[in-house]
N, C-alpha and C positions, 0 to 999 in steps of 0.2 A: 617708430621701432614696435615691431611686432613681439607681443609677449605671449608666451606658452605655458599654460598650467599642467604640470604633470602631477598625477596622483600616484602615490606609491601604496600599493595593496599589499599587505603581509598577512603572514599566519597570525600575527598578534591581532590584527584588525579583525581576523575571522573570529578568533577567540571572543573578543571583545563583543561582536555582533552576536554570537551563539548566548553569551551571558545575557545580553540585553534583550535578545529574544525570548530566552527562558524565563526572565524576570517578568517580561510583559504578558506571556502566556500565563505563568503562575498567578499574577495579578488579576487577570481575567477570570481564571477558575475559581480563585478564592472569592472574588467580589461579585461576579456577574453571571457566570455560567449556568444554564439551565440543564436538566438531565439530558435533553436531546444533544447539546453541545458536548457533553462529557460523554455520552454514548459514541459520538463521532470521533472524538479524540481518542478514545480507548480503542476503537476499530481501527483507526489509522496507526496508532502505535503498535497494535498486535500485527497488523499486515507489514509494518515497517520491520518489525523484529523478525517475522518469518522470512522475510527476503533476505534479511541479513545472514540468517542461519541456515538458509536452504543450500543443500550442497547438490551438485549435479550427480545424475544417477549415471549408472554404467550404461553402455550400448546393450548389454544383455538384459539389464533390468527394464530398459526402455522397450525393447522387443518383446519382453514378457508381458508388460503391461498393454502394449498394442495387440497382442495375440488375445489377452483376455477381453479386451474391449471388442474385438471382432467377434469373439464368441458370444459376447452378451447381444451384439448386435443380430447375430444370426438366429438367436433364439427368441428375437422380438423384444429383447430387455431395453427399451428405448423409448423417448418421447419424441413426438413430431413437433415441427415447429409450432403448429396451431395448439397443440396441447400445451407447450410451455407457455405461449402467449395468454391462454386461458388461466394457467395457473398464477402467472404473474399479476393478472388483472385481480385475483383473489387474495393477494398479498395485502 
């Protein structure tokens, strides 16, 4: 006789997983995290917040920003790939 195992994944399971994850991260932060780890987590949190709060711009704003960028390029206000690679090596 074949037996099947079915797993029921509910919203409550997601909430409990989030609570467990939060506690694990907080424990790590409080007991083991060095400044590098904290800076990484801080940057990740800021990026995550920015993505959540970023609103789409209008087509008019988009076109305005494109026009401004084209004007900068025409004035020579840009970096070449080689210049960017050189700058990145100096970081």
